[in-house]
N, C-alpha and C positions, 0 to 999 in steps of 0.2 A: 514193440509198438503194440497198443491194444487194437481190437478190431475197430473201435470207434475211431481212432486216430488214423488207422489204415484207410478207412472209408472216407474220412475227412480229406486225406491227402490225395486219394483217387479223384475225388469230386473236385477239388481245387485245381488239380492238373487239367481236367477236362474243361472246367468252367473258364480257366484262363485261355485255353486254346480256343474255345468256342467264342469268346468275347474279344479276341484279337483281331482288329480290322485289318484289312488289306492283304489277306492271305491268297487272294487271287484264284480261289478254288471255286469251280462250278458246283451246282447242287450235287451232281453225281460225285464229283471229286470229294466234296465235303462229307458225303455220306460214306464213302469208301474209307477216307482217313479217320473218320469217327469209329468205324468198325474195327479198323486195325489198332488204333489207340486203345479201344475197350479190350481188345484181345491182349495187348501188351500188359493191361492192368488185371488180367486174369478172368475176364468175362468172356465165356466161350462162344461168342456170337459167330454164326456162320451164314447167316442170311439176314438181310435188312430190307425192308420195303416201306416207302412212305409216298404220299400223295401230296402233290403241290398244286393247289387250286390256281387257276389262270383266269385272266380276262381276256379271252380269245374268241372270235366268232365261231371257230370250229372246234377248238380244244377245250374241254372242261377241266381236266385234271391230267397233269403229267405225273405218272407213276415212276419213281425212281427205285431201282433194285440194285442191291449188291449181294453177290454170294462169294464165299471164300474160293470155291472152285473156278468160277467163271469172271469174277470181277464185277464191274459196274455195267448197268444197262438202264435204258429209258424206254417207256411206252407211254404213248399219248392216247387218251380216251375221249371221244366226242361227248357232246352233251347228251346224247341219246343213251349213254351207257347206264344211266341211273335207272332207266327204265326196263333194263334187262333183268330176267329172273335171277341170273347168277349173282348180280349185285344185291338184289334185295335179300338174298340168302347168305350173305357174306358178313364176316365180322367188321369189315369197313362200313357197311350201311349201319349196324348197330352203333358204331362210334360216331360216324358223321351225322346221322339223322335221328338216332334214338337217344342220344344223350349218355350212352355208357362210356365210362372213363378208362376201364381197364377190361381186357379179356385175356384169360389165361387158360391154356389147354395143354394137358399132358398128352404126348403123342405115342407113348409106348408103354408097356407093362400093363398091369391090372387097372390102373387108373386112366388109361387112354380114353380121351374124349374126341371122337372124330365126327362131330355133329355138323361141322362145316366142311364143305368141299376142299377148300385150301389145306385144311387139317389132314384130311384123308391123303391128299396128294403129297404133303410134305412127309407124313408117316411112311408112305411108300417109298420116298427117297431117302429114307433113314434119319430123318429128323426125330427128336424125342421131345421137344419142348417148344411151345409157342406163346408169345405174349404180344398183345397190341394195346397201344396207348392212344388216348385222345390227344390232339395237338391244337388247342383252342387258339384262335387269332383274334386280334383286337376288333376285327370287323364283325365278329360273331361266327364266322365260318369256322368249322371244326375239320381240321385236317387229322391224319393218323400216321402212326409209325409202328411197325411191327418188327419183332426180332425173333429168330429161330436158331436152335442149336442142335447138333447131333451128339453132344457129350452124353455119356451113358446116364448120368444123374440129373440131366437138364440143368436149368437155372437154379441157383440157390436163393434163398430169401434175400441175402445181401446183393446178389447180382440184380434182382428185381428192383430192389430199393435204389440202387445206383442208376439203373436205367430210367426209373421213374423221376429221380432227383434232377436229371439234366433236361427234362421235358420243357420247362419254361425257357432255358436258353435255346434249345432246338426249335421251339415255336417262334422265338424272335428271328433266328436265322432263316428258317423257312418263310417267314412273313416278308423279311427283307428280300429274299431271293424271288419270291412270288411277285412282289411289287416290281422289281427290276424286269423280270420276264415280262409282266404285263405291259410296262411302259415301252419296252422294246417292241413287243408283239403289236400293240395298238398303233404305234408310230409306223411300223413296217406295213400294218394292214391299211392305214389311212394315208400314208405318204409314199409308200414304196421304200424298198430296202436302202437304195443309195441316199434318198433325202433323209430317211430315218437316221442313218448313221451319221450324216452330217449335222443334223439337229442335235443328236445326243453328244457329238463332239463340241458342241458349243456355238454352232453357226446359227443363231437366233435373232440376231439384230435385223430390224427391217431395213430394206433397201440393200443388203449384203448378198453377194453370191459371186459366181464366176461364169466366165464365157466358156462354154464347151462346144465342141463339134459333135454332131450326131446325126444319125438317121432318125427323121421324125415321121411318126406313124399318126395318122387321124383317120378314124372310122366313125360311120354315122349309119343308124338303122333306116331303112326305107319305110315309108308310110307310117311313121310313128305318130304324127298328128291324128291321122285317121284311126289308128288302133287305140290311141289314148282316149279318143272321144267315144269309143264303142266299148272299151273294156272297163271292169270294175277296178277300183284302186288295187285290190288284192291281186287280181289277175294280172294287172299291169306290173306290179312289183315282181311277181313270179316270172313274167315274160322277160323283163329286164335282167333279172338275176341269171336266168338261163342264157340269155344272149351275151351278157358280159363274161360269164363264166367260160364260154366257148372262145370268145375273141381274146380276152385277157390270158387265158390259159395258153393260147397259141403264141402270144407275145412273150409270156414268161418262160416258156418251155425253150425258147431261143435266146434267152438271155436278156431280153428287153425289160424296160421299166415302165409300168403304167403309172402315169402322172396324175390323171384325174378322169373322172367320169362326169360328163357335162350333158345332163339330161339323158338322151340316148346316144350320145357320142362319146368317143374315148380318145384321149391323147396319150401317146407313148413315145419313148425315145430308145434308141440303141446307140448308146455313147461310143464314139470312135476311140478305141483304146489303142494299145501298142501294136496290136495285130493290124490296124489300119482300116480305112474307110471301106475297102473292098469287103473285108469280112463282116463288118457291121451291115453292109448292104445285103450280103448273102443271107445273114441271119434274118433281116426284116423281111426279105422275099420269101424264105421258107415259112416265116410266121404267117404272112399274108396267104400264102397257098393253103397252109394248115387251117387257118381261120376259115377260109371259104369252104374247105372240106368239112369242117366241123359244123358249119351251118347248112350244109347241103341237104341233110335229112330233116330239116325243120322249116317252118314258114317264115323263118327271120331272113330278110334280105338286107344286105349291107353294102355300102361304098367305102373303099379303102384307098387312101393316098399316101404316097411315100415320097419323101423329099430328103436332101441332104443340106445342112447349113449350121450356122453358128447360133446358139441360143444362150441367153442369160438364165442360169439355173440358180435359183435363190429365193430369198424371202420378199414377198410382194404383199401389200395390204395396208389395213388400217393399223392404228397404234395398238389396239387390243385384239385384233384378228388377222393373223397371217396366213398366207398360203405359201408352201414351198413348191414352186412349179417352174416351168420353162416359158419364156416370152422371147419375142423378138420377130423380125420380119420373116424369118423362116418358118415360124409357127403359123404366122397369118397366111403365108403362102400355101402351106400344106392344107390348111382349112378351106382355102378358096378352090384348091385343086380337087378336093373331095367332092365339092358342090357339083363338078362337072361330070362325076360318075353318072348321075342321072341324065344329064344332057346327052352324053355320048352312048348311054346305054351299056356300060361295062361296070363290073363290080371293083376293078382295080385300075388306078392310074398312077403314072410315075412322071417325075419332072425329068428334064434333061440333066439336072445336076445328079439325079439318083442314077439315071442309065449310063452316065459317063463313068461310073465305078462298078457297074454291074452288068455283065453281058454273058451270063451263062445259059441263057435261054433266048429263043427267038422272040423279038418284040416287033411291035408295029406302031407306027405313029397314027394317032387318031385325029390329030388336028392342033391348031394354033387357036388360043383364046386369050381375050383381055380379061384378066380376072379382077373381081372387084377389090379395090383398094391396093391393087399391084400395078406399078407404073409401067412396066415392059410386058408385051404380050409373051405368053408362055407356050411352048410347044409340049404337048402331052403324049404320053405313050402308055400302051397296055401290052399284055402278053398276046402273042399272036393266036395262042389256043383259046383265049377268052371270046366268047360271042356275046351277043346283046343279052344283058341280064333279064332273067324272067321278071315280069311285072307282078 
């Protein structure tokens, strides 16, 4: 077989594998399998690195790495990484931002070029050759893919040609993976993890959902009307971001799911799973304590209400605009209970349905109230350790 025929056969093997749908591989797994297949074809790759751009509020790029010695790994970079001096002086910046399509650096011998920090680091680790390629996507975003080897003679011209020839297919795979990640990330960010997975699984019809039992959390910021009247829009957004990061972080750290932000209020649930309602109540109480502690060193003041009940969790809305959320009498109840935090002067209130399943701490009854929109009077409780909330 001639060299041309051998190259064609290698390319066809790789292209057939890269274009075969349904392999179930993650982006990291695909990169590792590609590297191992290249090695089987005689290309001595020992390190691969690629960046997958994302549509995520916190993560700009997911860097996927594989090395022969350590296998696969993933590192996420925030949107601020592009401002770092290390990025500006890297091969990645030249490829992504300057329109360079290929960067080749010998890392050993008389021809060694160690003008990039990554090249010097790779040379110190025993690598002999480095090549980086542009990975253009249909959106105009340029991703990148780099390969390195420790082979004494580095990559041959035929190796470089083969690595370059599969770039269009890799770009397609990378773009598909990036789109799938973006859909999942955006749905999780805007809907929450449980709702996102259900939407992705096909639960998209209006009016559909299921009844679940859950601990329901509702919190509201104190004096928001006065604050919003005095603060600039920019300052108000910053204040709300800080406030919601503290209270939602407390909920999520205990396994709860934030369903929506309503102005300065937040609705969340702790679904009752196989472990039982007592565990869900315990998680919600720990989250409430944690949230109050996180707010203690700020000017933010909040009221938190906890209740247990059945909710309908599913798609509600108009024909062309749906919301995946929880509704029901239990949700109405917890919202009305939270209104009483201000009346009783405490930052946390619980219903009798909640305290029936949670008794790890001393509680005290604060009183009975007829709640707006609720037919029966409700007896409300708080922690014995809580005094009147500061005004």
